[in-house]
N, C-alpha and C positions, 0 to 999 in steps of 0.2 A: 545609531545614523545610517542611515540607508542611500545609495544616488538610485536615482529613478530614472529609466527611458522610457519615454512613451515611444515607441515607433510610428504611429501616425494615429490619426485619427478617423472614425466612422460615423456617422451622423446617420447613418439610414439602417442601420441593424444596431438594435439593441438586444441582444444575446444574453442571458439568461444559465450557460454552461458557461465553467471557469477548469481551465485546464491547465492546471498547476504543475507546473516541474521545478522540481528542488536541483537547481545544479551545480555541481562538486567538478566534475572532471569532462573533458571534452570528446574521448573517442570515439562513442558515437551516437553524440551529439545531432550532429547533421542527420544522419539515419532517421533520428527522433522524429529530429523535426518535418523534416520531408513526411514523413509519414500522418503527422497533423496536421500541416498545411496542404494534404492530399485530400482531402474531407470533400465525402460529393456536399456536405450540408455545411454550409460557413457561417452557423451563429452558435461559434462562438467565441470567448475571449481567450489565448493566451498568455498564462503569466510567468515567466522565465525567472526564479531566485537566485543568482549565485549566490551561495553561501560563504563568501569571503574566500573564495579560491583562487592558488596560484598558477591557474593552467590559466594562459593565455588564448588558450584558443578558443572559450566561450563566449566572449565579446568581440571574438571575428565569426565567430559562424554566424551569432546572436545576427551581426548586421550585417550577416548574408541575406537576411530575410525580412531585414527593415522595410521593402515597398510593401508588404502585408500589412494590413488595416486597422490588425487584432491582435496588437503584439503590445505586452508591455514586460521590457525588461528592468530589474531591481538589482541592483550587488547589498547584498551587506558590510556593514565592515566588521564586525565579528564574524567568528565561527561559531554555529552552536549545533553541526551536526557530528560531530565529535567528541561533544559531550551528551550530547541528548537526540537523538537522529528525531524522536516524536517529537521533540520540541522545535527542532527544524520545522518538520510537517505544520506543527498548529501557526509556529509565525508565520510561513508562505500565505496558511491561510486567509490571518489576520490580517493579510496587506492585499488583501482581490478588493475587486468592487463591491457592489451588493449584488452578483448572481447569483438565485437557489441552486444551483446541482453545482456542484463541485466534483473534479475527477482528478485525484492526485495522481500522475503521472512520474517514470523517470525517465533517467537520462540517455539511458540506455536501452530501452524498449521501442518499440514498435505495435501502430496496431493497423487495421485495415482500413482501408478507404472509405469506406461506409459504413463506421461503424457512427459517428454522432448521427448519420441516417437514421440507421436504428433504434438509435437512444430515441431518439424523435418518437418513431412508430411505437415502442416497448410503452414511453409515458401514455401515448393516445391511448392505450387498447389496457394500461391497470393506472386511471387517474389518481388512484390514492396509495399508489408507491410510492415509495422512499427511498429507497435500495435497491438498485439493479447491478448486474454485473454482467461481466462477457466469458465465452468460456476462451478457454488461452490453449497456448502452446509454448513448451520449455522447449528452448533451443542453445546450440553452445555449434561457435566457429559453423554455424549453419547444418549440424546434424540435431533432427529432432530430436527429443527427450524423453519426449511423456505428453502427451493429449489430456487435458483435464476438461471436463463437460459433463456439466449441472442440469436436470431436469429446470422445465421454466419456471416452475414455483418448488423451491425448498422449504422446508421446515426448519425452525433453529434447532431443534432435536437431532433432524437428518442430517443437518449441515456439520453438527459435531461430530454424531460418529463417524460420519465421514471422514474429516478432516484428521480425526484423532487415530482411525483407522489406517492412515496414507490410501486413502480411497482416492482422493484426488490435493494436490498440493492447492494452495491458496497465495496468491499475491494480491499488492497493496493497487496494483496499480489497475485491475481489474473491478473494481468500484467505482461509480457514479453515488451520489448520497444527497443529499438532502441538506443541505446545511443547517437547514434547521434542527437535522438532528447531532451535527458536529457541536453547536450550542446546549444544546439539551442534556447531551454524553459529559461536557465538558471539552471537549478534545480528544485527541488522542493519547493514553495511558505513558509517563513517563519508565517507560519498563526498560531497561539496559540493551542497547545496539539498536533498539527496537524491538529486541526478540519479541516476539507473540502478541507485539504490539498493538496491529492492525488486527490478529486475530480477535482478540477480548474488545476490538470497537465494534466492530461487526457482530461477535454476538450481544452486547450492548446492543445497538440496531435494532438485530434481531425481535428481541423483545417489545417493540417500541411498532414493528413494519414488517411485512412481508419480502424476501430476496425475491427478487423477479431476474432471471437469467435470461439476455439474449443471444439468440441463439443463432442471426445470423452471419453473424461479423465474430472478426476472434481479433484478440489482442497474443503478441508475440514476446514473451519471458524470455531475457537472453544469462544464462547463468553462467558465471564466469567470474576469477579473483579479484574484478572489480567491484563484489557487490559481499553484502555481508554472506547468502547462504555458499555463495562458491568460494570463500575464500580458507583455505585455510587455518586450522582453528587453532592458536598458540595457547599457553599454558593461560594468559589475562583473558584472552576472547573465549574460552572455554568456559571458567568463572562466569563471568558477566552474565553469556545466553545461559547456564545451568542458575545461574540469579533470578534471573528474566522470570525462567520458568518455573521457580518459585513464586515468585508475585502473581506468574498467571495464573495457579494452583489456587494462592490465597486470593483470592478476588474472587476465582468462580464460588468457593468455598463460601465467603461475606455473604457473596449477592445470592446463595441460594441459589444457583444455576446445578449443583449436584443434588438439593432438594426435589426439585421438579423437576429434571433428569434425569432419574434413578439409572436408565438404561444406559446412561453415559460412563456409567463411576468404573465399569471394568476397560469400557474403552479408553479413560484417562490414565488408569493406571499401566496399560499397555505402552501407552502413547510415551508416559516419564518415563517408563524403566529404557525406553529406547533413548532416550534422549541422553540419559544418563550413563545408558550403553557407550554411543556416541562418543557423550563428553567427555566422562571420567575417568579416560587414557592421561587425556591433559594435565589433569590435578595433580597437588601437590594430597600429603596422608595428611594434614591438614586439612585441604579444602576438601577433601573427598570427606570430611568427617562432618563438615560441617552438614553434606547434603546426604546425610543417613539418616534424615529422617522422614526420607521417601519413602523407607521400606516398612516404615509402619505408623506412618501416619497421611492417610488417605478418607478422603469422604464417606 
């Protein structure tokens, strides 16, 4: 069951862009929403989905934006994100309207005020495009940690090598995708903690369409202990992340990605070894044994 609150309605605009925000914490939600509702192009609808959070600040913050005509708030009775973060993403998307474009955003990140306007221009310039992205800035406590900039058009092979070689980082919030892609692919895969889940989704999407970068506007991705990437890895988390790496490799092998893009094999080998070096100190001897297959099972 869900509790739905349509803040208000607008009969003058029929937006085809859904900005989908799965909300679980209120720490930076107000800052996030201020950036969303400061867009120069207002042809979008915002959906905020409360994943049965105990954080009472969420509803209070949402109500403070209640005068907006393009906001829908829903609270789920059961939490899904703890068991399956990709499952929560998919559940949220299933509950939006009939918008063509989906922008999955996070409750602690920020967008430039002209992002939607820049997206509209990009769609006009690339009418066959089904997958768009923004360049990003990674920051923590107002300190810039890195910039991630890609060319306007990126092939899947080049994207894979860049991602695996850490030439850039990729975050789910930088992508806007055609909902038909999500239907065709079957949603985001249920990898533990969502680790690599969005990467595998983009890889599948890029086998159907080009990836178009929107260079004029930026997304600001917050690195903090509140998200999976920034949190300390205990033994359980490290095991789940390494399990997700296994799933990622299995999918790459099963669908022939290594066969079609042989140049990425060495890059993948270095990437998986880097993941192992990063995560294995937290694992028990028995758990390490499970993952020793990475030493001799490569495409």
